[in-house]
PAKOLVO-596541 format. One record per residue (C-alpha): residue in three letters; chain; x, z, y. Coordinates in steps of 0.001 Angstrom, whole numbers, always signed. Each point is the difference from the previous one (the first is absolute). Layout:
BEGIN
PT_ALA_A_X_Z_Y
...
REM end
This chain:
BEGIN
PT_MET_A_+15129_-6995_+33821
PT_LYS_A_+571_+378_-3745
PT_ALA_A_-2765_+1551_-1886
PT_PRO_A_+1244_+3030_-1982
PT_ILE_A_-257_-62_-4147
PT_HIS_A_-3306_+1144_-742
PT_LEU_A_+411_-225_-4179
PT_ASN_A_-1480_+3190_-621
PT_ALA_A_-2719_-207_+2270
PT_LEU_A_-1287_-3449_-1002
PT_ARG_A_+160_+1112_-3512
PT_ALA_A_-2588_+2938_+1267
PT_PHE_A_-2020_-2329_+1889
PT_GLU_A_-82_-2332_-3088
PT_ALA_A_-1030_+2329_-2315
PT_SER_A_-2235_+1729_+2360
PT_ALA_A_-1960_-3723_+383
PT_ARG_A_-88_-360_-3473
PT_HIS_A_-1511_+3260_-1222
PT_GLN_A_-1995_+609_+3462
PT_SER_A_+1445_+3301_-255
PT_PHE_A_+3173_+2217_+1159
PT_SER_A_-723_+2261_-2890
PT_ALA_A_-166_-2853_-2919
PT_ALA_A_+3138_-1463_+1841
PT_ALA_A_+2213_+3128_+30
PT_ARG_A_-704_+348_-3809
PT_GLU_A_+1385_-3718_-313
PT_LEU_A_+3174_+488_+1845
PT_ASN_A_+382_+3780_-1080
PT_VAL_A_-120_+1696_+3195
PT_THR_A_-2862_+2268_+1840
PT_PRO_A_-2948_-1559_+1924
PT_ALA_A_+1186_+1578_+3636
PT_ALA_A_+3550_-2068_-722
PT_VAL_A_-1516_-3001_-684
PT_GLY_A_-2745_+778_+2829
PT_GLN_A_+3630_+349_+2618
PT_LEU_A_+1352_-2978_-1098
PT_VAL_A_-3282_-2176_+847
PT_ARG_A_-136_+1747_+3414
PT_THR_A_+3642_-842_+167
PT_LEU_A_-561_-3722_-296
PT_GLU_A_-3097_+185_+2314
PT_SER_A_+2000_+1668_+2820
PT_TRP_A_+2641_-2296_-348
PT_LEU_A_-2448_-3175_-74
PT_GLY_A_-2224_+1861_+2806
PT_ALA_A_-2975_-1485_-2089
PT_PRO_A_-2018_+2037_-2566
PT_LEU_A_-112_-1183_-3919
PT_PHE_A_-2988_+1148_-1367
PT_VAL_A_-3661_+1175_+683
PT_ARG_A_-1987_+2733_-1583
PT_ALA_A_-2881_-1227_-1529
PT_GLY_A_-2262_+1339_-3168
PT_SER_A_-2370_+3203_-551
PT_GLY_A_+1946_+2579_+2236
PT_LYS_A_+2652_-2856_+990
PT_ALA_A_+2131_+815_-2991
PT_ARG_A_+1023_-3546_-761
PT_LEU_A_+2970_-1466_+1822
PT_VAL_A_-997_-3654_+1087
PT_PRO_A_+2900_-2163_+1440
PT_THR_A_-387_-1613_+3415
PT_GLU_A_-557_-3602_+251
PT_THR_A_+3363_-474_+1212
PT_ALA_A_+1557_+2053_-2573
PT_GLU_A_-1460_-2329_-2971
PT_ARG_A_+1247_-2727_+1123
PT_ALA_A_+3522_+1533_+529
PT_LEU_A_-804_+1580_-3991
PT_VAL_A_+386_-3549_-1742
PT_ASP_A_+3594_-465_+1402
PT_ILE_A_+896_+3708_-335
PT_ARG_A_-738_-283_-3672
PT_ALA_A_+1628_-3360_-503
PT_GLY_A_+2849_+2073_+1552
PT_PHE_A_+120_+1934_-2244
PT_ASP_A_-253_-1680_-2857
PT_ARG_A_+3187_-1931_+981
PT_LEU_A_+1741_+3226_+867
PT_THR_A_-634_+1038_-3935
PT_LEU_A_+919_-3627_-1299
PT_GLY_A_+3395_+550_+2006
PT_MET_A_+316_+3305_-1312
PT_GLU_A_-361_-1904_-3534
PT_ARG_A_+2245_-2405_+834
PT_LEU_A_+2820_+2625_+870
PT_LYS_A_-614_+1638_-3227
PT_ASP_A_-307_-2636_-2126
PT_GLY_A_+3347_-2227_+488
PT_SER_A_+53_-405_-3918
PT_ALA_A_-1854_-266_-2513
PT_GLY_A_+177_+3302_-624
PT_GLY_A_-2264_+3108_+672
PT_VAL_A_-3801_+537_-1102
PT_LEU_A_-2809_-3052_-277
PT_THR_A_-3653_+583_+515
PT_VAL_A_-1887_-1925_-2403
PT_THR_A_-3731_+38_+294
PT_VAL_A_-1992_-1805_-3076
PT_SER_A_-3664_+854_-1418
PT_PRO_A_+563_+2408_-2690
PT_ALA_A_-1022_-2246_-2943
PT_PHE_A_+2947_-2686_+1206
PT_ALA_A_+2521_+2940_-51
PT_ALA_A_-814_+775_-3716
PT_LYS_A_-872_-3306_-1643
PT_TRP_A_+2763_-1795_+1819
PT_LEU_A_+2396_+1413_+2531
PT_LEU_A_+707_+2894_-1583
PT_PRO_A_+1191_-1527_-4036
PT_ARG_A_+2679_-1911_+2198
PT_ILE_A_+1021_+2120_+2740
PT_ASP_A_+3370_+1095_-1880
PT_ARG_A_+1340_-3114_+138
PT_PHE_A_-303_+75_+4267
PT_GLN_A_+1541_+2932_-327
PT_THR_A_+2921_-959_-2024
PT_SER_A_+641_-3060_+2432
PT_CYS_A_-206_+2325_+3159
PT_PRO_A_+1208_+3643_-922
PT_ASP_A_-243_+1210_+3148
PT_THR_A_-3297_-762_+1090
PT_ASP_A_-2753_+2574_-467
PT_VAL_A_-3675_-1050_-826
PT_ARG_A_-2812_+1718_+1384
PT_LEU_A_-3284_-1170_-1300
PT_ASP_A_-2866_+357_+1906
PT_THR_A_-3115_-616_-2801
PT_ASN_A_-3347_-800_+1889
PT_HIS_A_-3253_-1684_-440
PT_LYS_A_-231_-703_+3503
PT_SER_A_+1920_-2016_+2620
PT_VAL_A_+2569_+2539_+1975
PT_ASP_A_+1482_-549_+3362
PT_PHE_A_+3608_-768_-257
PT_VAL_A_+888_+1364_+3179
PT_SER_A_-1448_+3226_+157
PT_GLN_A_+791_+824_-3466
PT_ARG_A_+3550_-1439_-77
PT_ILE_A_-751_-2540_-2473
PT_ASP_A_+2932_-2478_-427
PT_ILE_A_-1525_-2691_-2832
PT_GLY_A_-3121_-268_-1916
PT_VAL_A_-1955_-2033_-2829
PT_ARG_A_-3430_-1177_+814
PT_TYR_A_-2427_-1527_-1676
PT_GLY_A_-2173_-2802_+1888
PT_LEU_A_-121_-2784_+2013
PT_GLY_A_+3292_+442_+1531
PT_GLN_A_-918_+667_+3810
PT_TRP_A_+311_+3547_+962
PT_PRO_A_+237_+374_+4075
PT_GLY_A_+3579_+1077_+1207
PT_LEU_A_+1731_-545_-3295
PT_LYS_A_+1710_-2887_-1754
PT_ALA_A_-957_-1259_-3363
PT_GLU_A_+1512_-1759_-2742
PT_LYS_A_-1278_-1042_-2704
PT_LEU_A_+991_+1985_-3429
PT_MET_A_-2074_-966_-2895
PT_ASP_A_-3389_-2083_-712
PT_GLU_A_-2013_+1565_-3366
PT_GLU_A_-2541_-653_-2182
PT_VAL_A_-2898_+1933_-1423
PT_TYR_A_-1228_+84_-3437
PT_PRO_A_-1460_+2224_-2718
PT_VAL_A_+2373_+2046_-2316
PT_CYS_A_-577_+2212_-2885
PT_SER_A_+1699_+2674_-1790
PT_PRO_A_+1677_-1728_-3528
PT_ASP_A_-2076_+2188_-2132
PT_LEU_A_-3131_-571_+1776
PT_LEU_A_+752_-3851_-595
PT_ARG_A_+781_+395_-3366
PT_GLN_A_-3184_+1474_-1167
PT_PRO_A_-2188_-2500_-1981
PT_GLY_A_-1908_-2532_+1692
PT_ARG_A_+613_+1702_+3834
PT_LEU_A_+1196_-2559_+3045
PT_GLN_A_-208_-3195_-2081
PT_LYS_A_-2023_-1496_+2183
PT_LEU_A_-708_-122_+4048
PT_SER_A_-3426_+1019_-1110
PT_GLY_A_+1215_+3074_-1407
PT_LEU_A_+1111_+1720_+3143
PT_ALA_A_-3988_+716_+270
PT_GLU_A_+680_+2310_-2743
PT_GLU_A_+2560_+1845_+1510
PT_THR_A_+737_+2992_+2422
PT_LEU_A_+979_-1384_+3339
PT_ILE_A_+3077_+1750_+2318
PT_HIS_A_-1023_-748_+3529
PT_ASP_A_+2884_+400_+2731
PT_LEU_A_-1753_+1610_+2688
PT_SER_A_+3374_+104_+2459
PT_MET_A_-775_-3517_+217
PT_ASP_A_-3026_+48_+1550
PT_GLY_A_+1025_-328_+3520
PT_HIS_A_+2093_-3084_-550
PT_ALA_A_-2705_-3143_+877
PT_GLY_A_+776_-2434_-2537
PT_PHE_A_+1160_+1824_-2814
PT_PRO_A_-1681_-585_-3625
PT_THR_A_-2346_+2437_-1226
PT_TRP_A_-1073_-361_-3533
PT_ALA_A_-3141_-1819_+1402
PT_THR_A_+2018_-2359_+1245
PT_TRP_A_+2711_-824_-2587
PT_MET_A_-2938_-81_-2598
PT_GLU_A_-1615_-2710_+2236
PT_GLU_A_+3101_-2101_+394
PT_ALA_A_+443_+450_-3816
PT_GLY_A_-3097_-936_-854
PT_VAL_A_-1343_+2904_-1672
PT_THR_A_-4070_+724_+456
PT_GLY_A_-2178_+2813_-717
PT_ALA_A_+2356_+2787_+26
PT_ASP_A_-667_+3230_+2142
PT_THR_A_+3054_-89_+2315
PT_GLN_A_-712_+3433_+1910
PT_ARG_A_-16_+2098_-2806
PT_GLY_A_+3381_+1646_-1521
PT_MET_A_+2472_+2356_+1652
PT_ARG_A_+1300_+194_+3335
PT_ILE_A_+3151_+1049_+1173
PT_ASN_A_+1994_+142_+3620
PT_ASN_A_+3153_-498_-1001
PT_SER_A_+1465_-3309_-1539
PT_ALA_A_+2736_+1583_-2036
PT_ALA_A_-2957_+2334_-1509
PT_VAL_A_-1821_-2937_-1044
PT_LEU_A_+2382_-1197_-2254
PT_GLN_A_+770_+3326_-1330
PT_ALA_A_-3457_+229_-1059
PT_ALA_A_+340_-3760_-1590
PT_THR_A_+3222_+1323_-1721
PT_GLU_A_-1875_+2648_-1324
PT_GLY_A_-2735_-2105_-1540
PT_ARG_A_-2701_+967_+2646
PT_GLY_A_-1365_-3392_+283
PT_VAL_A_+1059_-3194_+1537
PT_ALA_A_+1643_-4_+3524
PT_LEU_A_+262_-2540_+2522
PT_ALA_A_+3607_-189_+295
PT_ARG_A_+1720_-752_+3253
PT_SER_A_+3029_-2091_-1713
PT_VAL_A_+3124_+1617_+2449
PT_MET_A_-1051_+3417_-1417
PT_ALA_A_-707_-863_-3254
PT_ARG_A_+3366_-2222_-977
PT_ASP_A_+2000_+3113_-1320
PT_ASP_A_-2755_+1201_-2057
PT_LEU_A_-254_-3387_-1647
PT_ALA_A_+3211_-404_-238
PT_GLY_A_+373_+3184_-1823
PT_GLY_A_-2765_-877_-2582
PT_ARG_A_-2422_+2936_+1446
PT_LEU_A_-2663_-2549_+1278
PT_VAL_A_-1096_-3491_-1035
PT_ARG_A_-1091_-2916_+2250
PT_LEU_A_-3474_-1241_-1088
PT_PHE_A_-988_-3285_+691
PT_PRO_A_+3201_-1623_+1476
PT_GLU_A_-1414_-3367_+563
PT_ILE_A_-2212_+1391_+2700
PT_CYS_A_+2008_+237_+3316
PT_VAL_A_-1449_+1532_+2886
PT_ALA_A_+2353_+643_+3069
PT_PRO_A_-1259_+2049_+3355
PT_ALA_A_+1216_-1208_+3407
PT_LEU_A_+1972_+3511_+145
PT_ALA_A_+3553_+339_-573
PT_TYR_A_+2372_+2757_+395
PT_TYR_A_+2021_+192_+3487
PT_VAL_A_+3291_+1253_+761
PT_VAL_A_-892_+1346_+3507
PT_TYR_A_+2163_+1513_+2668
PT_ARG_A_+425_+602_+4064
PT_PRO_A_+1543_-3234_+1362
PT_GLU_A_+2142_+1828_+1826
PT_CYS_A_+1665_+1969_-3068
PT_ALA_A_+591_-3166_-1977
PT_ASN_A_+3691_+334_+340
PT_LEU_A_+406_+3387_-515
PT_PRO_A_+2594_-390_-2808
PT_ARG_A_-2111_+2366_-2698
PT_LEU_A_-3089_-1540_+396
PT_VAL_A_+1791_-3117_-435
PT_ALA_A_+1640_+1076_-3386
PT_PHE_A_-3660_+1224_-1250
PT_ARG_A_-1979_-3147_+1008
PT_GLU_A_+2467_-2493_-1863
PT_TRP_A_+143_+2087_-2745
PT_LEU_A_-4105_-70_-30
PT_HIS_A_+257_-3917_-418
PT_THR_A_+2536_+429_-2326
PT_GLU_A_-1902_+2157_-2219
PT_ALA_A_-3284_-2412_+405
PT_ARG_A_+1996_-2850_-945
PT_ARG_A_+896_+1809_-3011
REM end
């Protein structure tokens, strides 16, 4: 006998299992808790077996049975495939909305100053930017494509290297013009150092301590100075003459080209193992609007 279609019941079951609550599942699905409970009971009646046991204080928490827990893996994968199928039906052209995830600093210092060229080349695609310091779930948050900084390995995502970068000191031209300042490496010991705290979670990224060690600077107190948790704000502080920043070349490129910042001691090159990568789900690789944006990113990086 063929099984009846229970998509709504399966959605109610999956949401209830994830939240361990009919009420929380109801809020997500925009229905009443009673409706969620009825859908789950309908599914249990058809299966002839319970899907949940009650647990916790007052037995208020729903816990999937062992059989239900095993089935959830395939049910969630099925919903992901259904979502992708709907996207393919909707996205037969390069038009529509493209959701892009990047860090706030990368958006401000690299992507936004260039995005008009993409919009000119693909006028039927509307870009929605999701700026976030943390990695996001591409499936649950319906992200199409992103740019991430790291070693190039993120579970479930295809990664293509976009850009390498260097790390070096920068300051404002006005600060550099002041007599006797920053003429030698040892002069860094007398300056206010601007630290980028947003990179603290990236193992292997150069700090002021490691950069000065590489450069052979000794006797400097590399722990003092100004600390900022956003790479764009680090560069802004440097352009305003607040001190000397340890800049990331991709972020600083436009400020250097525009004369708002000056690179110090260019003979010293420190390159982290980390790089920028274009990331996306492998099953979405051929969606037209994603292909167009991915190719545009690589074209801009080659500029």
